[in-house]
C-alpha positions in Angstrom: 0.0 0.0 0.0 1.3 3.5 -0.9 2.0 5.6 2.1 -0.1 8.8 2.2 2.0 11.9 1.7 2.2 14.6 4.4 0.2 17.7 3.6 3.4 19.8 3.0 4.7 17.2 0.5 1.7 17.3 -1.8 3.1 20.3 -3.6 6.7 20.7 -4.7 8.3 24.0 -5.8 11.6 25.6 -6.7 12.6 29.0 -7.9 15.2 29.2 -10.7 16.2 32.3 -12.6 13.1 34.2 -11.8 10.7 31.3 -12.6 8.8 29.5 -9.8 8.2 25.9 -10.8 5.2 24.7 -8.7 4.1 21.1 -9.2 1.2 18.9 -8.2 3.2 16.3 -6.2 1.1 13.1 -5.9 2.5 11.2 -8.9 1.4 7.9 -7.3 -2.2 9.2 -7.6 -1.8 10.9 -11.0 -1.6 14.1 -9.1 -5.3 14.0 -8.1 -6.2 17.0 -6.0 -7.1 16.2 -2.4 -8.1 18.5 0.4 -4.6 18.4 1.7 -3.1 19.3 -1.7 -5.6 22.2 -2.1 -4.7 23.6 1.3 -1.0 23.3 0.5 -1.4 25.0 -2.9 -2.8 28.1 -1.3 0.1 28.2 1.1 2.6 28.0 -1.7 0.9 30.6 -3.7 0.9 32.9 -0.7 4.7 32.3 -0.3 5.6 33.1 -3.9 3.1 35.9 -4.9 5.1 38.8 -3.5 8.6 37.2 -3.6 10.8 39.6 -5.5 12.9 36.6 -6.8 9.8 35.4 -8.7 8.7 36.9 -12.0 6.7 34.1 -13.5 5.0 31.0 -12.0 4.8 27.7 -13.9 2.2 25.1 -12.8 3.5 21.7 -13.6 2.9 18.0 -12.6 5.3 15.5 -11.2 5.5 12.1 -12.9 3.6 11.4 -16.1 0.4 13.3 -15.2 -0.4 17.0 -14.8 -3.5 16.3 -12.7 -6.2 13.7 -13.1 -8.7 16.0 -11.4 -10.3 15.6 -8.0 -9.4 12.6 -5.8 -12.8 10.7 -5.7 -12.0 9.0 -2.5 -10.6 11.8 -0.4 -12.3 14.8 -1.9 -15.8 13.3 -2.4 -16.5 10.0 -0.5 -14.5 10.7 2.7 -15.5 14.3 2.8 -19.2 14.0 2.1 -19.8 11.6 5.0 -18.7 14.3 7.3 -21.6 16.5 6.3 -22.4 19.6 4.3 -20.1 21.9 6.3 -17.0 19.8 5.6 -18.0 19.4 2.0 -18.4 23.2 1.5 -15.1 23.7 3.2 -13.4 21.3 0.8 -15.0 23.1 -2.1 -13.8 26.5 -0.8 -10.3 25.3 -0.4 -10.2 23.9 -4.0 -11.9 26.8 -5.7 -10.1 29.3 -3.5 -6.6 28.5 -4.8 -7.9 28.3 -8.4 -9.4 31.8 -8.0 -6.2 33.1 -6.4 -4.2 31.7 -9.3 -6.6 33.3 -11.8 -5.9 36.8 -10.4 -2.3 36.2 -9.4 0.2 39.0 -9.2 2.7 37.3 -11.5 2.1 35.8 -15.0 1.2 32.2 -14.8 1.8 29.3 -17.2 0.3 25.8 -17.2 2.8 23.2 -18.4 0.7 20.2 -19.1 2.9 17.2 -19.4 0.3 14.4 -19.2 -3.2 13.7 -18.0 -5.5 16.7 -17.5 -8.9 15.5 -16.5 -12.1 16.9 -14.9 -11.4 19.2 -12.0 -7.9 20.0 -13.4 -9.7 22.2 -15.9 -10.1 24.7 -13.0 -6.4 25.5 -12.5 -5.8 25.0 -16.3 -8.2 27.9 -17.0 -6.8 30.0 -14.1 -3.4 30.1 -15.7 -2.8 33.0 -18.1 -1.0 30.8 -20.7 -1.0 27.0 -21.3 1.4 24.7 -23.2 1.0 21.0 -23.5 2.9 18.0 -24.7 1.5 16.7 -27.9 0.7 13.4 -26.3 -0.9 14.9 -23.2 -4.5 13.7 -22.6 -7.5 16.0 -21.8 -10.9 14.8 -20.8 -14.1 15.8 -19.1 -15.0 12.3 -18.0 -17.8 13.1 -15.6 -20.6 12.2 -18.0 -19.2 8.7 -18.1 -19.9 8.1 -14.4 -23.2 9.8 -14.4 -22.8 13.5 -13.4 -22.2 16.8 -15.2 -18.7 18.4 -15.2 -19.0 20.6 -12.1 -16.6 22.8 -10.2 -16.4 25.3 -13.0 -15.4 22.7 -15.6 -18.4 23.2 -17.9 -17.8 27.0 -17.7 -14.1 26.4 -18.7 -15.3 24.4 -21.7 -17.6 27.2 -22.9 -15.0 29.9 -22.2 -12.2 28.3 -24.1 -13.9 26.3 -26.8 -16.5 26.9 -29.6 -20.0 25.9 -28.6 -19.9 22.9 -30.8 -16.6 21.7 -29.4 -17.7 22.4 -25.9 -20.9 20.3 -26.4 -18.9 17.4 -27.9 -16.2 17.5 -25.3 -18.7 17.7 -22.4 -21.2 15.1 -23.7 -18.9 12.5 -25.2 -16.4 12.1 -22.3 -13.7 11.2 -24.8 -9.9 11.9 -24.6 -8.3 14.5 -26.8 -4.6 14.8 -27.1 -2.4 17.9 -26.8 -2.5 18.6 -30.5 -6.3 18.7 -30.5 -6.4 20.7 -27.3 -4.3 23.4 -29.1 -6.5 23.3 -32.2 -9.6 23.7 -30.0 -8.1 26.5 -27.8 -7.8 24.7 -24.5 -4.0 25.5 -24.6 -1.9 28.0 -26.5 0.4 25.4 -28.1 1.4 21.8 -28.1 4.9 20.6 -28.6 6.8 17.3 -28.2 7.2 16.1 -24.7 11.0 16.6 -24.9 10.6 20.2 -26.0 7.9 21.2 -23.5 10.0 22.5 -20.7 12.3 24.4 -23.0 9.4 26.1 -24.8 7.9 27.1 -21.4 11.2 28.5 -20.3 11.5 30.4 -23.6 8.1 32.0 -23.1 8.7 32.7 -19.4 12.0 34.5 -20.2 10.2 36.8 -22.6 7.7 37.6 -19.9 10.5 38.3 -17.4 11.7 41.1 -19.7 8.3 42.9 -19.5 7.3 45.6 -17.1 5.6 43.7 -14.2 3.1 46.4 -13.4 2.0 46.5 -17.0 1.8 42.7 -17.2 -0.5 42.5 -14.2 -2.7 45.3 -15.5 -2.8 43.7 -19.0 -3.7 40.2 -17.9 -6.4 41.4 -15.6 -7.8 43.6 -18.3 -8.1 40.7 -20.8 -10.1 38.7 -18.2 -12.3 41.6 -17.1 -13.2 43.1 -20.5 -14.2 39.7 -21.9 -17.4 40.0 -20.0 -18.1 43.7 -20.6 -19.8 45.6 -23.3 -17.5 47.6 -25.6 -18.4 50.9 -23.9 -17.8 49.5 -20.4 -14.6 48.0 -21.5 -13.3 51.2 -23.0 -14.0 53.1 -19.8 -12.4 50.3 -17.6 -9.3 50.3 -19.7 -8.8 54.0 -19.5 -9.1 53.8 -15.7 -6.8 50.8 -15.5 -4.2 52.5 -17.6 -4.3 55.6 -15.3 -4.0 53.3 -12.2 -1.0 51.4 -13.7 0.7 54.7 -14.6 0.3 56.0 -11.1 2.1 53.0 -9.7 4.9 52.9 -12.3 5.0 56.1 -14.3 8.8 55.9 -14.4 8.6 52.7 -16.4 6.2 54.2 -18.9 8.4 57.3 -19.2 11.5 55.2 -19.7 10.0 53.1 -22.4 8.8 56.3 -24.3 12.2 57.9 -23.8 14.1 54.9 -25.3 11.7 54.9 -28.3 11.4 58.7 -29.0 14.5 60.3 -27.7 17.2 57.6 -27.5 16.0 55.7 -30.5 17.4 52.5 -28.9 14.1 50.6 -28.6 11.7 49.3 -31.2 8.4 47.8 -29.8 8.3 45.1 -32.5 11.6 43.7 -31.3 10.6 43.1 -27.6 10.5 45.0 -24.3 12.3 48.2 -23.5 15.5 47.9 -21.4 14.2 47.9 -17.9 17.7 48.0 -16.5 18.0 51.6 -17.5 14.8 52.6 -15.7 16.4 54.1 -12.7 19.4 55.7 -14.4 
């Protein structure tokens, strides 16, 4: 029998060159999310969010799975017998860290190396960007054992997929691979398993060059305006730009200076040189 991991061991993380690598760490359970793992995820996100050594967070999975969803035994069966209060608490712990990730201070990237099933669509959707191995497997399997995809999974499908693909994916309960997930829009891109980490590092390094205040404002804006009318979005974006400038007007001035005055920067070639911001 596999020994149950301690709560603090259900999530692994390291920080390397500005990138926080945060992993589901229950490979013996295909990284299913349990109440213990959900609580530990929130602690790790708390630890890293305002750590100045972290510029980008990558959500990964140990072993050959990203996450096979919610642990049916621990999250459902063993929790439900304890009553409605304990069930609601377990739900709050799971949805809480997904919500925290969705509005995280730093850019976030899902690196899907293997299985991504059911409840794992919550954190997948919460990440700003997502990259998958071509042979990774995605599935909303709930329909196969008699329930609808809950916990936000159905909303994720309708947010990221066309209506026809969302219907097919939800009703059929079939696997799709990373290539199909990229074609459908569940992830940004699918690459070979051997190239996955390198591609994620490449993208993360580009993000690390950007102004962090502008990145936070931009990623929040995309998520907010998606649900607004055009006029409301226009007003929101004007106010968001004003707020961002009030926090980091020096960065804005430096970028414009390098472009207009110094002529050392061209936007189409990447970010302005932030190392000169305080010269």
